[in-house]
C-alpha positions in Angstrom: -8.2 6.8 -6.0 -8.4 4.5 -9.0 -11.2 2.0 -9.6 -8.7 -0.8 -9.1 -7.7 0.4 -5.7 -11.4 0.8 -4.7 -12.1 -2.8 -5.7 -9.1 -4.1 -3.8 -10.1 -2.1 -0.7 -13.7 -3.4 -0.9 -12.5 -7.0 -1.3 -10.1 -6.9 1.6 -12.7 -5.1 3.8 -15.2 -7.8 3.1 -12.7 -10.4 4.3 -12.2 -8.5 7.6 -9.0 -6.7 6.8 -8.5 -3.0 7.4 -6.7 -1.8 4.3 -4.7 1.4 4.3 -4.3 2.7 0.8 -1.5 5.0 -0.3 -1.8 7.0 -3.5 1.0 9.4 -2.6 4.0 7.2 -3.6 6.6 9.8 -2.4 5.5 9.4 1.2 4.6 5.7 1.2 7.8 4.8 3.1 6.8 7.2 6.0 3.3 5.8 6.0 4.7 2.2 6.3 6.8 3.2 9.3 3.9 5.1 10.9 1.1 2.5 10.3 3.3 -0.6 10.9 1.2 -2.9 8.7 1.3 -6.7 9.0 1.3 -7.2 5.3 2.3 -4.9 2.4 0.9 -5.3 -1.1 3.0 -3.3 -3.5 2.9 -2.6 -7.2 6.3 -3.6 -8.5 6.1 -0.6 -10.9 5.8 2.2 -8.3 6.5 5.5 -10.0 8.9 6.8 -7.4 10.1 3.9 -5.3 10.8 0.3 -6.4 9.3 -2.5 -4.3 12.8 -3.8 -3.2 13.5 -0.3 -1.7 10.5 -0.6 0.6 11.7 -3.8 2.1 14.9 -2.2 3.3 13.0 0.1 5.8 
């Protein structure tokens, strides 16, 4: 996990959120379906999927 992801996770946790981080971009679509998050924060430069493809799930 990158330092940036750790900072985001710490920040969100301090505000009472329960972040679920994905560093395996090839399986992020399955993780979204399984976890059913209320909010998705996506990097628009995902190496495998593009953010608009995620919203089609």
